C-alpha positions as CSV (number, residue, x, y, z in Angstrom):
1,X,62.6,65.6,-79.3
2,X,63.2,62.7,-77.0
3,X,60.5,60.0,-76.5
4,X,59.6,59.0,-72.9
5,X,59.2,55.3,-72.6
6,X,57.0,54.0,-69.6
7,X,58.4,51.0,-67.8
8,X,56.3,47.8,-68.3
9,X,53.6,47.2,-65.6
10,X,54.0,44.1,-63.3
11,X,50.9,41.9,-62.9
12,X,49.8,41.2,-59.2
13,X,49.7,37.5,-58.5
14,X,48.5,35.8,-55.3
15,X,50.9,33.7,-53.5
16,X,49.9,30.1,-52.7
17,X,49.5,31.1,-49.1
18,X,47.0,33.7,-50.1
19,X,45.1,31.1,-52.0
20,X,45.0,28.9,-49.0
21,X,43.8,31.7,-46.7
22,X,41.0,32.7,-49.1
23,X,39.9,29.1,-49.5
24,X,39.9,28.6,-45.8
25,X,37.8,31.8,-45.3
26,X,35.4,30.7,-48.0
27,X,35.0,27.2,-46.4
28,X,34.5,28.8,-43.0
29,X,31.8,31.1,-44.3
30,X,30.1,28.2,-46.0
31,X,30.3,26.1,-42.8
32,X,29.1,28.9,-40.7
33,X,26.1,29.3,-43.0
34,X,25.4,25.6,-43.2
35,X,26.1,24.7,-39.6
36,X,22.5,24.7,-38.4
37,X,21.6,22.4,-41.4
38,X,24.6,20.1,-41.2
39,X,25.3,19.6,-37.5
40,X,22.7,18.7,-34.9
41,X,23.3,18.5,-31.1
42,X,21.7,15.5,-29.4
43,X,21.2,16.1,-25.7
44,X,21.5,13.7,-22.8
45,X,19.1,10.8,-22.7
46,X,18.1,11.2,-26.3
47,X,18.8,9.6,-29.7
48,X,18.5,10.9,-33.3
49,X,16.9,9.2,-36.2
50,X,18.3,10.1,-39.6
51,X,16.1,10.7,-42.6
52,X,17.9,10.6,-46.0
53,X,16.1,12.6,-48.6
54,X,18.0,11.0,-51.5
55,X,19.2,7.8,-49.8
56,X,16.4,5.6,-48.8
57,X,14.4,7.5,-46.3
58,X,14.5,6.7,-42.6
59,X,17.6,4.9,-41.3
60,X,16.2,2.1,-39.1
61,X,19.4,0.1,-38.5
62,X,21.3,2.7,-36.4
63,X,20.7,5.9,-34.5
64,X,22.7,8.9,-33.4
65,X,23.5,8.9,-29.7
66,X,24.4,11.8,-27.4
67,X,26.7,14.5,-28.9
68,X,27.0,16.2,-32.2
69,X,25.7,14.5,-35.3
70,X,26.6,15.5,-38.9
71,X,24.3,15.2,-41.9
72,X,23.8,16.7,-45.3
73,X,21.8,19.9,-45.4
74,X,18.9,18.2,-47.2
75,X,18.7,15.4,-44.7
76,X,16.8,15.5,-41.4
77,X,17.3,14.2,-37.9
78,X,14.3,13.5,-35.6
79,X,15.2,13.4,-31.8
80,X,13.5,11.0,-29.4
81,X,13.7,11.2,-25.6
82,X,14.6,7.7,-24.4
83,X,14.4,8.5,-20.7
84,X,11.5,7.2,-18.5
85,X,8.4,9.3,-19.0
86,X,5.1,9.4,-17.0
87,X,1.6,9.7,-18.4
88,X,-1.4,10.2,-16.0
89,X,-4.7,8.7,-17.1
90,X,-8.2,8.5,-15.6
91,X,-10.0,5.5,-17.0
92,X,-13.7,4.8,-16.6
93,X,-14.3,1.0,-16.8
94,X,-17.2,-1.3,-16.3
95,X,-17.0,-3.9,-13.6
96,X,-18.1,-7.5,-14.0
97,X,-21.6,-6.5,-12.9
98,X,-21.9,-3.4,-15.1
99,X,-21.1,-0.8,-12.5
100,X,-18.8,2.1,-13.5
101,X,-15.4,2.1,-11.7
102,X,-13.1,5.0,-12.2
103,X,-9.4,4.3,-11.9
104,X,-6.6,6.9,-11.8
105,X,-3.3,5.4,-13.0
106,X,0.2,6.6,-13.9
107,X,2.0,4.8,-16.7
108,X,5.8,4.8,-16.8
109,X,7.3,4.1,-20.3
110,X,10.2,4.9,-22.6
111,X,11.0,4.3,-26.3
112,X,13.5,1.5,-26.9
113,X,16.6,3.4,-28.0
114,X,17.9,1.0,-30.6
115,X,14.4,0.7,-32.1
116,X,13.8,4.4,-32.4
117,X,14.2,4.3,-36.2
118,X,11.5,1.7,-36.5
119,X,9.3,3.7,-34.1
120,X,9.8,6.8,-36.2
121,X,9.0,4.9,-39.5
122,X,6.0,2.9,-38.2
123,X,4.3,5.2,-35.7
124,X,6.0,8.6,-35.6
125,X,6.8,11.2,-33.0
126,X,3.2,11.2,-31.7
127,X,3.6,7.7,-30.4
128,X,2.3,8.7,-26.9
129,X,-1.2,9.4,-28.3
130,X,-1.1,6.6,-30.8
131,X,0.4,3.8,-28.6
132,X,0.8,4.6,-25.0
133,X,-2.6,6.2,-24.1
134,X,-5.0,4.0,-26.1
135,X,-3.3,0.7,-25.1
136,X,-3.0,1.7,-21.5
137,X,-6.7,2.6,-21.3
138,X,-7.6,-0.7,-23.0
139,X,-5.4,-2.7,-20.6
140,X,-7.0,-1.0,-17.5
141,X,-10.5,-1.6,-18.8
142,X,-9.8,-5.3,-19.6
143,X,-8.4,-6.0,-16.1
144,X,-11.0,-4.0,-14.2
145,X,-13.8,-5.7,-16.2
146,X,-12.8,-9.0,-14.4
147,X,-13.6,-7.5,-10.9
148,X,-16.7,-6.5,-9.1
149,X,-16.7,-3.4,-6.7
150,X,-16.5,-5.6,-3.6
151,X,-13.4,-7.6,-4.8
152,X,-11.6,-4.7,-6.3
153,X,-12.1,-2.7,-3.1
154,X,-10.5,-5.4,-1.0
155,X,-7.8,-6.5,-3.5
156,X,-4.2,-5.5,-3.3
157,X,-3.4,-2.5,-5.5
158,X,0.1,-3.8,-6.2
159,X,-1.4,-7.1,-7.5
160,X,-3.9,-5.1,-9.6
161,X,-1.1,-2.9,-11.0
162,X,0.9,-6.0,-11.9
163,X,-2.0,-7.5,-13.8
164,X,-2.5,-4.3,-15.8
165,X,1.2,-3.8,-16.7
166,X,1.5,-7.5,-17.7
167,X,-1.5,-7.1,-20.0
168,X,-0.1,-3.8,-21.4
169,X,3.3,-5.3,-22.2
170,X,1.6,-8.2,-24.0
171,X,-0.7,-6.0,-26.1
172,X,2.1,-3.6,-27.1
173,X,4.7,-6.2,-28.0
174,X,6.6,-5.1,-31.2
175,X,5.5,-1.5,-30.9
176,X,9.1,-0.4,-29.9
177,X,8.0,1.1,-26.5
178,X,9.1,-0.3,-23.2
179,X,6.5,0.0,-20.4
180,X,8.4,0.2,-17.2
181,X,5.7,0.2,-14.5
182,X,2.2,1.2,-13.7
183,X,0.9,2.8,-10.5
184,X,-2.7,2.7,-9.4
185,X,-3.2,6.0,-7.7
186,X,-6.9,5.9,-6.9
187,X,-10.0,3.7,-7.3
188,X,-13.4,5.4,-7.2
189,X,-16.7,3.6,-6.9
190,X,-20.2,4.9,-7.2
191,X,-21.4,6.7,-4.1
192,X,-24.2,4.2,-3.4
193,X,-21.7,1.4,-3.5
194,X,-19.4,3.3,-1.3
195,X,-22.0,3.6,1.5
196,X,-23.0,-0.1,1.2
197,X,-19.4,-1.4,1.4
198,X,-18.6,0.9,4.3
199,X,-21.7,-0.3,6.1
200,X,-20.8,-3.9,5.6
201,X,-17.2,-3.5,6.7
202,X,-18.5,-1.7,9.9
203,X,-20.9,-4.6,10.7
204,X,-18.1,-7.1,10.1
205,X,-16.0,-5.3,12.7
206,X,-18.9,-5.2,15.2
207,X,-19.3,-8.9,14.7
208,X,-15.7,-9.6,15.3
209,X,-15.8,-7.4,18.5
210,X,-18.7,-9.6,19.8
211,X,-16.7,-12.7,19.1
212,X,-13.9,-11.3,21.1
213,X,-16.2,-10.5,24.0
214,X,-17.5,-14.1,24.0
215,X,-14.0,-15.4,24.1
216,X,-13.1,-13.0,26.9
217,X,-16.2,-14.2,28.9
218,X,-15.1,-17.8,28.5
219,X,-11.6,-17.0,29.8
220,X,-13.1,-15.1,32.7
221,X,-15.3,-18.1,33.7
222,X,-12.2,-20.3,33.6
223,X,-10.3,-17.8,35.9
224,X,-13.2,-17.7,38.4
225,X,-13.4,-21.5,38.5
226,X,-9.7,-21.8,39.2
227,X,-9.9,-19.0,41.9
228,X,-12.9,-20.7,43.6
229,X,-11.1,-24.1,43.7
230,X,-8.0,-22.4,45.2
231,X,-10.0,-20.6,47.9
232,X,-11.9,-23.7,48.9
233,X,-8.6,-25.8,49.0
234,X,-6.9,-23.1,51.1
235,X,-9.7,-23.2,53.7
236,X,-9.5,-27.0,53.8
237,X,-5.8,-26.8,54.6
238,X,-6.0,-24.1,57.3
239,X,-9.3,-25.0,58.9
240,X,-7.8,-27.4,61.6
241,X,-5.3,-24.7,62.7
242,X,-7.9,-22.1,63.5
243,X,-8.4,-23.0,67.2
244,X,-10.2,-20.6,69.7
245,X,-6.9,-20.0,71.6
246,X,-5.2,-18.9,68.3
247,X,-8.0,-16.6,67.4
248,X,-8.0,-15.1,70.9
249,X,-4.2,-14.5,70.8
250,X,-4.5,-12.9,67.3
251,X,-7.2,-10.7,68.6
252,X,-5.0,-9.5,71.5
253,X,-2.2,-8.8,69.1
254,X,-4.6,-6.8,66.9
255,X,-5.8,-4.8,70.0
256,X,-2.2,-3.9,71.0
257,X,-1.3,-2.8,67.5
258,X,-4.4,-0.6,67.3
259,X,-3.5,1.0,70.7
260,X,0.1,1.8,69.5
261,X,-1.1,3.7,66.4
262,X,-0.6,7.5,66.7
263,X,-4.2,8.4,65.6
264,X,-7.0,9.0,68.0
265,X,-9.1,5.9,68.6
266,X,-11.4,4.1,71.1
267,X,-10.5,0.5,71.9
268,X,-13.3,-1.7,73.3
269,X,-12.1,-4.9,74.9
270,X,-14.3,-7.9,75.3
271,X,-16.4,-8.5,78.5
272,X,-15.0,-11.9,79.6
273,X,-11.6,-13.4,79.9
274,X,-12.2,-15.7,77.0
275,X,-13.6,-13.1,74.7
276,X,-11.9,-11.3,71.9
277,X,-12.0,-7.5,71.5
278,X,-15.4,-6.3,70.3
279,X,-13.8,-4.9,67.2
280,X,-13.4,-8.4,66.0
281,X,-16.6,-9.8,67.4
282,X,-17.3,-11.3,70.9
283,X,-18.9,-14.6,70.0
284,X,-16.1,-16.4,68.1
285,X,-15.2,-18.6,71.1
286,X,-18.8,-19.6,71.5
287,X,-19.3,-20.9,68.0
288,X,-19.8,-24.7,67.7
289,X,-16.9,-26.6,66.2
290,X,-17.5,-27.4,62.5
291,X,-15.8,-30.0,60.4
292,X,-13.0,-28.8,58.2
293,X,-14.0,-28.4,54.5
294,X,-12.6,-30.9,52.1
295,X,-10.2,-29.9,49.3
296,X,-11.7,-29.7,45.9
297,X,-10.5,-31.7,42.9
298,X,-10.2,-29.4,39.8
299,X,-11.0,-32.4,37.6
300,X,-14.3,-32.8,39.4
301,X,-15.5,-29.3,38.6
302,X,-15.0,-28.8,34.9
303,X,-16.4,-25.9,32.9
304,X,-19.3,-26.7,30.5
305,X,-18.5,-27.3,26.9
306,X,-19.2,-23.9,25.4
307,X,-19.4,-25.3,21.9
308,X,-22.3,-27.6,22.9
309,X,-24.3,-24.9,24.8
310,X,-27.7,-24.3,23.3
311,X,-27.9,-21.2,21.0
312,X,-29.7,-18.2,22.3
313,X,-31.1,-17.6,18.8
314,X,-31.7,-21.0,17.2
315,X,-33.3,-19.6,14.0
316,X,-30.4,-17.2,13.3
317,X,-28.0,-20.1,13.9
318,X,-29.7,-22.4,11.4
319,X,-30.3,-19.8,8.7
320,X,-27.5,-20.1,6.1
321,X,-25.4,-17.1,5.3
322,X,-25.6,-16.1,1.6
323,X,-23.6,-13.3,0.1
324,X,-25.5,-11.6,-2.6
325,X,-23.6,-10.2,-5.6
326,X,-22.9,-6.5,-5.5
327,X,-25.2,-4.3,-7.6
328,X,-28.2,-6.7,-7.4
329,X,-30.0,-4.8,-4.6
330,X,-27.9,-6.2,-1.8
331,X,-26.4,-3.9,0.9
332,X,-23.3,-6.1,1.1
333,X,-21.5,-4.3,-1.6
334,X,-18.4,-2.5,-0.7
335,X,-17.2,0.8,-1.9
336,X,-15.0,3.7,-1.3
337,X,-11.9,5.3,-2.5
338,X,-8.8,3.1,-2.4
339,X,-5.4,4.7,-2.6
340,X,-1.8,3.2,-2.6
């Protein structure tokens, strides 16, 4: 009986290329699983602050800029928006005389990009509520506290905003936030102060209107003086030329012109040969000859000195004008809502 011998079995071995493919697939799977924890996308206008769990904590010397940032899975990246941001605030401040003044402002700010690591380490992501808001409120109150309602109502809002932003930059130096600008949107005063200030401004405008009327009356008096001197001088020049014969001839010419007009009329001619038409008067030639008026010298008829005229209200002119401070019972305070 013959014995059947099985051929030896061949062991399956992976080729080097197969090892490479498997290794690549394994690495791909690992990267796919670890992608969210190893790669962080940093958007436009932002920076990333790296936190090393086993390597010293927050990285303060450099930041990640726009693009893709890579880190170890156990590390973290905090993203900060470095574009200009706006924060609206309504601040109630006390004026120099103790009255409440409400100011609406808009603060424009942005974190300093290269100092984002220090900002993250010293203050944190909630820097708006920890730095921007409290320091802005304090700067507004400090500057507004130097004004009274009257002066703040009449002051330039751009100048006021410049003073506030200068104080804000000074008080936040070293806090890694750049304050770009500050806009004063609205200033609101107490209602009683509003009415008092508006009343005072109205009375000031009325007073200026009366001053203009007085000046206009002085100019009108000068005009009438010049006109009177001119009329008197004119009659002094033509008086010798107005003879009875000339007046008679001018009367005849006027009668002829009236007769030629197309409208219906009645022409009454004088009764004598030396008389003018009755329409012009019939006694001109019988008037006695009067001497011609003399020309007037303008320097001999000057206007009075208006500044030296006696006052119509001497007591009011002597009484000194004293502005009482606002808020002490005076109606000279100004108020209202001032907007840019």
